[in-house]
C-alpha positions in Angstrom: -16.8 4.5 17.1 -16.5 4.6 13.3 -19.0 7.5 13.1 -17.2 9.3 15.9 -13.8 9.0 14.1 -15.4 10.0 10.7 -17.1 13.1 12.3 -13.9 14.2 14.0 -11.9 13.8 10.7 -14.5 15.7 8.7 -14.6 18.5 11.3 -10.8 19.0 11.4 -10.1 18.5 7.7 -13.2 20.0 6.1 -11.0 22.6 4.3 -9.1 19.9 2.4 -12.1 19.4 0.0 -12.0 15.6 0.4 -14.9 13.4 -0.5 -17.0 11.8 2.3 -15.8 8.4 1.0 -12.3 9.2 2.0 -13.2 9.9 5.6 -15.4 6.8 5.7 -12.6 4.5 4.4 -10.0 5.8 6.9 -12.5 5.5 9.8 -13.4 2.0 8.8 -9.7 1.0 8.7 -8.8 2.1 12.2 -12.1 1.8 14.2 -11.1 -1.4 15.9 -8.3 0.0 18.0 -8.9 3.8 18.2 -10.4 4.6 21.6 -11.9 7.8 23.1 -8.5 8.4 24.8 -6.5 8.1 21.6 -9.0 9.7 19.2 -7.7 13.3 19.4 -4.1 12.2 18.9 -5.0 10.1 15.9 -7.0 12.8 14.3 -4.2 15.4 14.8 -1.8 13.2 12.8 -4.2 11.9 10.1 -3.8 14.5 7.4 -1.1 12.6 5.5 -3.2 9.4 5.5 -6.3 11.3 4.2 -4.3 12.9 1.4 -2.8 9.6 0.3 -6.3 8.1 -0.1 -7.5 11.1 -2.1 -4.4 11.2 -4.3 -4.4 7.5 -5.3 -8.2 7.7 -5.9 -7.7 10.7 -8.2 -4.9 8.9 -10.1 -7.0 5.8 -10.6 -10.0 7.8 -11.9 -7.7 9.8 -14.2 -6.1 6.6 -15.6 -9.6 5.1 -16.4 -10.7 8.4 -18.0 -7.5 8.5 -20.1 -8.0 4.9 -21.3 -11.6 5.6 -22.2 -10.6 8.7 -24.2 -8.0 6.7 -26.1 -10.4 3.9 -26.9 -12.9 6.5 -28.3 -10.1 8.0 -30.4 -9.2 4.6 -31.8 -12.8 3.8 -32.6 -13.2 7.1 -34.4 -10.1 6.4 -36.5 -11.4 3.0 -37.4 -14.8 4.4 -38.4 -13.1 7.0 -40.6 -10.9 4.3 -42.2 -14.0 2.2 -42.9 -15.7 5.1 -44.6 -12.7 5.5 -47.0 -12.6 1.8 -47.8 -16.3 1.4 -48.3 -18.0 4.9 -48.4 -21.4 3.3 -49.3 -22.0 0.3 -47.0 -23.7 -2.6 -48.7 -27.2 -3.7 -47.7 -25.9 -6.9 -46.3 -22.5 -6.4 -44.6 -22.0 -10.0 -43.7 -22.3 -11.2 -47.3 -20.6 -8.4 -49.3 -17.7 -7.2 -47.0 -14.4 -8.8 -48.1 -13.3 -11.4 -45.6 -9.7 -10.1 -45.7 -10.9 -6.6 -44.7 -12.8 -8.1 -41.8 -9.6 -9.7 -40.6 -7.6 -6.6 -40.9 -10.1 -4.5 -38.9 -10.4 -7.2 -36.2 -6.6 -7.3 -35.9 -6.3 -3.5 -35.8 -8.9 -3.3 -33.0 -7.3 -6.1 -30.9 -3.8 -4.5 -31.3 -5.0 -1.0 -30.4 -7.1 -2.1 -27.3 -4.5 -4.5 -25.9 -2.0 -1.9 -24.5 -4.9 0.0 -22.9 -6.2 -3.1 -21.1 -2.7 -3.9 -19.9 -2.2 -0.4 -18.6 -5.4 -0.5 -16.6 -4.6 -4.0 -15.1 -1.1 -3.1 -14.0 1.9 -1.0 -14.9 4.3 -4.0 -15.3 1.8 -6.8 -15.0 0.7 -9.0 -12.1 4.1 -10.6 -11.7 5.9 -7.3 -11.2 3.1 -6.0 -8.9 3.5 -9.1 -6.8 7.3 -8.6 -6.4 6.6 -4.9 -5.4 4.0 -6.1 -2.9 6.2 -8.7 -1.3 9.3 -6.6 -1.2 7.4 -3.7 0.5 5.7 -6.0 3.0 9.0 -7.7 4.0 10.7 -4.4 4.5 7.9 -2.9 6.5 7.4 -5.9 8.7 11.1 -6.0 9.5 10.9 -2.7 11.2 11.5 -3.0 15.0 8.6 -0.7 15.9 6.3 -2.7 13.5 7.4 -5.9 15.3 6.3 -4.5 18.6 3.1 -2.7 17.7 1.5 -5.5 15.6 -2.1 -4.3 15.6 -1.1 -0.9 14.2 1.3 -2.6 11.8 -1.4 -4.9 10.4 -3.9 -2.0 10.0 -1.3 0.2 8.4 -0.5 -2.5 5.9 -4.2 -3.1 5.0 -4.6 0.6 4.3 -1.4 0.6 2.2 -2.8 -2.4 0.3 -6.0 -0.5 -0.6 -4.1 2.5 -1.8 -1.8 0.2 -3.8 -4.8 -1.4 -5.5 -6.7 1.8 -6.0 -3.7 3.2 -7.9 -3.6 0.3 -10.3 -0.7 -1.4 -8.5 1.7 1.1 -10.1 3.7 2.0 -7.0 7.3 1.0 -6.5 8.3 -1.1 -3.5 9.9 1.8 -1.7 6.8 3.9 -2.3 4.4 1.2 -1.0 6.6 0.6 2.1 6.8 4.3 2.8 3.0 4.6 2.5 2.6 1.8 5.1 5.2 3.3 7.4 3.7 6.8 7.2 0.3 5.4 8.2 1.9 3.3 11.0 3.6 6.3 12.3 0.3 8.1 12.5 -1.4 5.3 14.3 1.3 4.7 17.0 1.7 8.5 17.5 -1.7 8.2 19.2 0.0 6.1 21.8 2.8 8.7 22.2 5.3 6.6 20.2 7.9 8.5 18.2 9.3 6.2 15.5 11.9 8.8 14.4 13.9 8.0 17.5 16.1 4.8 17.7 14.2 1.8 18.8 14.8 1.4 22.6 16.9 -1.6 23.5 16.6 -3.7 26.6 18.0 -1.4 29.4 19.1 -4.4 31.5 21.2 -5.9 28.7 22.4 -9.5 28.8 22.5 -11.1 32.2 25.8 -12.3 33.6 25.6 -15.5 35.6 27.4 -15.7 38.9 29.3 -19.0 39.2 31.2 -18.2 42.4 29.3 -20.7 44.5 29.9 -23.5 41.9 33.6 -22.6 41.9 33.9 -23.0 45.6 32.2 -26.5 45.5 34.6 -27.6 42.7 37.6 -26.3 44.6 36.5 -28.1 47.8 36.1 -31.4 45.9 39.6 -30.9 44.4 38.2 -30.7 40.9 39.3 -27.2 40.4 42.5 -25.5 41.5 42.0 -22.3 43.4 42.9 -19.1 41.5 46.2 -17.6 42.7 45.8 -14.2 44.1 48.3 -11.5 43.2 50.6 -10.7 46.2 
């Protein structure tokens, strides 16, 4: 089924210029519950999901490339500074280089690289990322449609998780929740479910119990006075 989903997505969205990896990831995420009967409906609504995967992947690669570029620039600046301090390197650097200069260089390198490492690992750190994750999940799982269609809900959340991680966990809670909801909407649309409409309530409503027989028994036993009828 995975290959069938992947082939159908590639055929319909071949003009988007997406990598095969994107099609494969999406197909892997939904193969467990997409059937031959729901395949066409899913593929017809999958464009947003595909673009989300591609967008977050591009951002992640761009962030890594930017970090590498800055590291190279810092290294070039340090090399230039070393040349000015010691234009003719001694034969034995370990013996002749002043110890205080070694300490200054080591501190400069550590200070320069630290912000880049923090940027790659997370925008606000793991603590903030965890808060974003939990807030988005709670909000998404509280949706009435999500409570009913649990299989699609769980799959949508797994996809949103992957996008969140691929982007370096930089999304806000509202963005992550929307990402999950957009994917969920695509998945349940294959079943003909329109989440833009109010969630249907129980058409029967609360049941009213009929105590008329019990009243008659109590009145007969003299434990309840008969109700006076209006004349």
